[in-house]
BAVO-120324 format. One record per residue (C-alpha): residue in three letters; chain; x, y, z. Coordinates in steps of 0.1 Angstrom, whole numbers. Layout:
REM residues N
VEXLO    aa   ch       X       Y       Z
VEXLO   ALA    A       X       Y       Z
...
This chain:
REM residues 55
VEXLO    aa   ch       X       Y       Z
VEXLO   MET    A     141     120     266
VEXLO   ASN    A     140      87     284
VEXLO   VAL    A     113      61     283
VEXLO   GLN    A      94      75     312
VEXLO   GLN    A      91     109     296
VEXLO   ARG    A      80      96     262
VEXLO   PRO    A      44     106     252
VEXLO   ALA    A      19      78     249
VEXLO   TRP    A      18      81     211
VEXLO   ALA    A      55      73     208
VEXLO   GLY    A      51      36     211
VEXLO   LYS    A      21      31     189
VEXLO   PRO    A      18      22     153
VEXLO   ILE    A       7      52     131
VEXLO   VAL    A     -26      35     122
VEXLO   ARG    A     -35      32     159
VEXLO   LEU    A     -30      69     167
VEXLO   THR    A     -59      91     174
VEXLO   ALA    A     -62     125     156
VEXLO   ASP    A     -52     143     188
VEXLO   GLU    A     -21     120     191
VEXLO   ILE    A     -11     126     155
VEXLO   THR    A     -15     164     160
VEXLO   GLU    A       7     162     191
VEXLO   ALA    A      33     141     173
VEXLO   LEU    A      33     165     143
VEXLO   ALA    A      38     195     167
VEXLO   PHE    A      66     177     184
VEXLO   LEU    A      84     169     151
VEXLO   THR    A      78     205     138
VEXLO   ALA    A      96     218     169
VEXLO   ARG    A     127     197     163
VEXLO   GLU    A     154     207     139
VEXLO   ASP    A     163     171     132
VEXLO   ALA    A     128     160     125
VEXLO   ASP    A     121     130     103
VEXLO   ASP    A     104     143      72
VEXLO   ILE    A      92     109      61
VEXLO   LEU    A      76     103      95
VEXLO   SER    A      60     137      94
VEXLO   ARG    A      45     130      59
VEXLO   ALA    A      32      96      71
VEXLO   LEU    A      16     112     101
VEXLO   ALA    A       0     140      80
VEXLO   LYS    A     -13     114      56
VEXLO   GLN    A     -28      93      84
VEXLO   LEU    A     -44     124      99
VEXLO   ALA    A     -59     133      64
VEXLO   ASP    A     -72      97      60
VEXLO   GLN    A     -88      97      94
VEXLO   THR    A    -104     131      88
VEXLO   ALA    A    -117     120      54
VEXLO   ALA    A    -131      88      70
VEXLO   GLY    A    -147     108      98
VEXLO   SER    A    -128      90     126
């Protein structure tokens, strides 16, 4: 995947991602065999935090 094909969420800090972007990123990582488990957990935590805060 080159820079032009990267999704918009790929260059953002985790705390600036919207819930939709986090969901898309998690789906992307889930589909990959070599997914980064630490990144997946950080994204899932951020989504939970946003959901709990009502964002």
